[in-house]
Steps between C-alpha positions, in 0.01 A plus 500: 500500500685822411458631854643173634803531273557862597503429875852347518627786282354753744670324790835510319445865406430593862810318621707670228413837656668395823850614584714256302755464779233432763322247279826325409612476864163367620481249214861394554445440870185302422684272255789455744252413775334234286839344413616501862167350613534230236852420618398491867203267441604288200631217721157451662238627253662536160361804318177533701600808703668662201182463293294651782753782517449571131123503547534739796723728293256508208214589734715765666597663169135497393405669829765767440366565151144525634604756763686700238183531293306663784442872488710658779195680637319168516797343676500768766123480539534124553755543781244467786344193336840335447588567862166362624536181294848448645365542855218254435751247366718546810192449717405188307838347586406512869173312439457130417580599138862554601767233488815458707819436304844488662359615833322814379129536424561718195337315213167434334482173308317507166490223238842473341697744713523703822447874544696706752299819568795675667658527153187673369513731802836642387355628174180617669683691773726678249197623304290584808777696674577693183132591468487624862824697486469653152409860420561647845456878525748530787863466380634455855603156635221288642407549863314260726158633396575456129633150565185363662335381181818364331596314817150352527525386137827323585399366841198294392672267250808491722296377795327235288834375369649480850201290608597231246788552610720605206782709643689525170210650307427734791855636479468553125165680534636721776800613298288538187290748699811676631622543141174668400501725806852620421371676187300770685729467803421449868577731791793398723294466816267261322794299368642470850166385638457251215847357560424454869168334422666269246758394757215423737322290237818300435543441873139383532547268200812346650387456859129420466308224314427734204754311287460131438759273671669422167542875433665555838725203422605674179598813690691296757676309223609831347660608827644155568495253204571212739172568687298301244754271328241257360249765388548849360863500616566200276322662205693828526829310535425298187403814307826674592695187404328483161566867424861475613568191287405675177827687463533759228303337219302229679472125458263530206120495469361164619846412634504644853573231758286649776218597264484170314546306822190660650681612815314832528124483574279736296803617307289606201305756706665701779852368433509501120793744515711212632443320168636804317799517734586133466426437132562844343774606739593844627464652154150359448385589851625857463317516167173405671552765769589760235177432311294528819660834588460619141123447528501720812707771328271509196193531724660796676593646162136491391399653834751784462374589152132482592313827544206340679513454880300177493723347233818605679384354831399169340841458334694588816289260711553219249873571485517487880316168501733340241815635665406388852380158389812441290733598784297296749514188284870537422574568866336180620674298225838637604432462873503877551132524598247271671304262279165670441363307204483779241553411133758651267296713255437326164749222585347298785236249397143600584195617311391770743847653511535493122155656448567783747844574352368525146200702622755749638670511159159567344442791739834658411425443132161666537664804657770517235250457216293788639803727517598421142147565373502840674834589345372388162 
């Protein structure tokens, strides 16, 4: 009985060791996301999605606390196992266990909810890459020989995700890896070759059947919104209208005409930022963006103060992931980037996304806790 009573106290104690600013920003974004989800779905499902959002958040915070309690040496030792589990989950998606939702075979259905392994892969890749790149004896930038193993670590999950296909997650994973590789540095010739190869991959994706038809339609709609006026072109147009109608202070929560009228499909997931723009206005939308960027800055702050290579690489990789995904989501909401289906961290509805985001917070907290214990 006593042990049961002490468990919640231990969870709260672990969370209290986290950077207060980082914890406040992550919690604030989570609460905002639940409110925006509630507003976007209240006209069709009442509080059902909001309640699920609360449950997802509680599980996510518990996962963060669990990760924080791990010994850092144990965490690093588990890196290969975490990576392998993520690969197995990505493989499972391509078997009969996988489910197709919104045109992409990216999900595994379990009783009560769906799991998206590509979200798990973001956390796994950050930890695995940090483990591979840490504690190098050679201080010089990475050459092609030194990049073989890191690139292989990136290429396997990337290939599995492109087979789904999930172009948005592939972009995030790629730039997460680039963020980690920037820490030790990469030789210029290698960077030039990588840029050429990336351009080739994009060309192949655009002009071959690698991408699903609906994904090519999204790219075409970005170039010419009139190319798909009844599909993604319509959705993007409605999103931009909703954001533009919010003005300075918005129409009020649960009062947005586009949001409450249900004019934007799946508004509570990929396009939840349009709810903020319409109902909270420019001020509220800027506040959401500021909190997202603050999370990135605090992660980089922890990385800068860390004396351990593994810890520094993990934090930089996570910061790269959050920054790229935030910019990608905002860009597609504002019509500045193609629609790629990536969620806004902590804010978009989705269990897998919420779990992975809070797992990242737990990793940063674990690193920060270790540093403080050393200083103490």
